[in-house]
N, C-alpha and C positions, 0 to 999 in steps of 0.2 A: 428812816422807816425800818422796821424790823422785818427780817426775811424769814422764809420758811425754815431755812437751815438753822438760824438762830433760835427759832421757836422750838425746833426739835431738840435742841440742847438744854432747854429750860425745864424746870419742874413747877407744877402749880404750887402756889403759896397763898396764904390768907390775904385777901384784898378787901379793903373797906370802901373804895371809891370806884364807881363804874367809869368806863371810858366815855369820852364825849363823842359827839357825832363825827367830828373831824378825825379823831383817833380811830374810831370804828371804820371809817371810810379808808384810812390808810392801811389798816390791817386787812380789810376785805380786798384791797387792790393786790395784796400779796397772797391771798388765800384762794387758790384755784377752785372754782365751782361753788363757793360758799356765798350766801346772800343773806341780807338782813330781812327777816320776815316776822311780823308780829312780835317784835322785841327780842328775837332770838336769831343767832346765826344758824343757818340751815343748809344742808346739802343732801341730795338724794343719790344713793349709790345703787347701781343696777347690776344684777347677776343673772346667770343663765338658768338657775334653778334654786329651789328651797334649800338644798344641802349647802350650796355655796353661800347663800345669804346667811344661814345660821353659823357657818364657819367664820364668816366675817364678824358677825355679832359676838361670838365667843372670843375672838381675838381682840376686838376693841374693848370688850368688857374688862379684860385684864388691865388694859391701859387705864380705864376709868377707876378701877380699884386701886391701882398703884398711885395714881395722881389724886385720888379722893375728890374727884370732880365728875359728876354724873349727869349725862344729857337725858333728854327725852328721846326715845327710840320708837319709830313706827316700823314694824317688820311685817312684810307681806311675802308672797311666794318668791318673787325675784327682785325685791327692792328693800332697801333699808333707808329710812329718812332719819337723819341725826340732827337734833336741835339743841344748841347750847345757849344757856344764859347762866348768870351767877345770882342766886337768890340772896346771898348774904351782903352784897354791896348796897350802898346808899341806905344805910340803917335798916336793912332787911326789906327794902322796897324793890330790890333787884335791878338788874341791868346787864350789860355786857362788860366782861373784864378780860384782861390778858389771858387768864386761865382758859377761857373759852377758845381762844385762838391757839394756845399751846396744845390743847387736846385736839382741836381740829387738824392741826398740822400732823399730829401723831396718827390720827385716823386716816388722813390722806396717805401717809407713808405705808400704813398697813394695806390699804387698798391698792396702792401702786405695786407693792411687793407681791400681792396676791395675783395681780394681773399678769405677772411674768412667770 
């Protein structure tokens, strides 16, 4: 099983095949707070105000740009919901790939650092 530390050391790369249900379950077991919902891995991050929420969004946006892997974001006053899937896998039909978990681990690390 891949650990969060290993995921933090990886970079997103082109992937053609989605993870299967067993692989997704293994990655989710190591991914704190993430869940499979409507075909995407999803996590909600809570903040004390809008300023902190937007600071987080700006920080994670840089990661998405560098990794060239972009999630769906739902931003409200004190919450940010991050939803990952990979549109290009399975001949363009989409699914979950390792790239989703790589970026999820990096988002978690930014959140962890911001909380300290």
